[in-house]
C-alpha positions as CSV (number, residue, x, y, z in Angstrom):
1,X,-3.4,10.7,-13.6
2,X,-2.1,12.9,-10.9
3,X,-5.6,13.6,-9.4
4,X,-5.9,9.7,-9.0
5,X,-2.6,9.6,-7.4
6,X,-3.5,12.3,-4.9
7,X,-6.8,10.4,-4.0
8,X,-4.9,7.2,-3.3
9,X,-2.3,9.0,-1.2
10,X,-4.9,10.9,0.8
11,X,-6.7,7.7,1.5
12,X,-3.5,6.1,2.6
13,X,-3.0,9.3,5.0
14,X,-6.3,8.8,6.5
15,X,-5.8,5.1,7.0
16,X,-2.3,5.6,8.5
17,X,-4.1,8.1,11.0
18,X,-6.3,5.3,12.1
19,X,-3.3,2.8,12.7
20,X,-3.3,1.0,9.4
21,X,0.2,0.1,8.4
22,X,1.9,-2.4,6.1
23,X,1.0,-5.3,8.2
24,X,-2.5,-4.7,7.2
25,X,-1.6,-4.9,3.3
26,X,-1.8,-8.6,3.2
27,X,-4.1,-11.6,2.3
28,X,-5.5,-14.3,4.6
29,X,-3.1,-16.8,5.6
30,X,-5.2,-19.5,3.7
31,X,-4.2,-17.8,0.3
32,X,-0.3,-18.5,1.1
33,X,-1.1,-22.0,2.8
34,X,-3.9,-23.7,1.0
35,X,-3.7,-24.7,-2.6
36,X,-6.6,-23.4,-5.0
37,X,-9.1,-26.0,-5.3
38,X,-10.3,-25.3,-8.9
39,X,-9.8,-23.2,-12.1
40,X,-6.5,-22.5,-14.1
41,X,-4.4,-22.3,-11.0
42,X,-5.7,-25.3,-9.2
43,X,-3.2,-26.7,-6.8
44,X,-1.1,-23.4,-6.9
45,X,-0.7,-21.2,-3.8
46,X,0.5,-17.6,-3.4
47,X,4.0,-17.3,-2.7
48,X,4.5,-15.0,0.4
49,X,7.9,-13.7,-0.5
50,X,6.7,-13.0,-4.1
51,X,3.7,-11.2,-2.7
52,X,5.8,-9.0,-0.3
53,X,8.2,-8.2,-3.2
54,X,5.2,-7.0,-5.3
55,X,3.9,-4.9,-2.4
56,X,7.4,-3.2,-1.9
57,X,7.2,-2.5,-5.8
58,X,3.6,-1.1,-5.3
59,X,5.0,1.2,-2.3
60,X,7.9,2.4,-4.4
61,X,5.6,3.1,-7.4
62,X,3.6,5.6,-5.2
63,X,6.4,7.1,-3.3
64,X,5.6,5.4,-0.1
65,X,8.1,4.0,2.5
66,X,8.7,0.3,2.0
67,X,8.9,-0.6,5.6
68,X,5.8,1.2,6.7
69,X,3.7,2.1,3.6
70,X,3.5,5.8,4.8
71,X,3.5,8.4,2.1
72,X,6.9,10.0,1.9
73,X,7.5,13.8,2.1
74,X,8.9,14.0,-1.4
75,X,5.9,12.3,-2.8
76,X,3.5,14.6,-0.8
77,X,5.3,17.6,-2.2
78,X,5.1,16.3,-5.8
79,X,1.4,15.9,-5.4
80,X,0.9,19.4,-4.1
81,X,0.0,18.2,-0.6
82,X,2.4,20.3,1.2
83,X,-0.3,21.2,3.8
84,X,0.0,17.9,5.2
85,X,3.6,18.3,5.8
86,X,3.0,21.6,7.5
87,X,0.5,19.8,9.8
88,X,-2.5,21.6,8.6
89,X,-5.9,19.9,9.3
90,X,-6.2,17.8,6.2
91,X,-6.5,14.8,8.4
């Protein structure tokens, strides 16, 4: 499990280096504005506030900053990624 968590966190660090932040972690507006046309959820839309609350929960689960989506120092230490905190060339 920890290996998987390290992978997800390293991916996030690489994306962050390239300018990806919380604003990228969303869906197209039409999913929030246009009702589903068919299927079990026909007529339903995704609630934007509920989506953002789930995103907050996802970030907390991973130990990332809720405002930015950046992995927090404590999480990096817990995953043995201290090199990143010391500025070594992982990224």
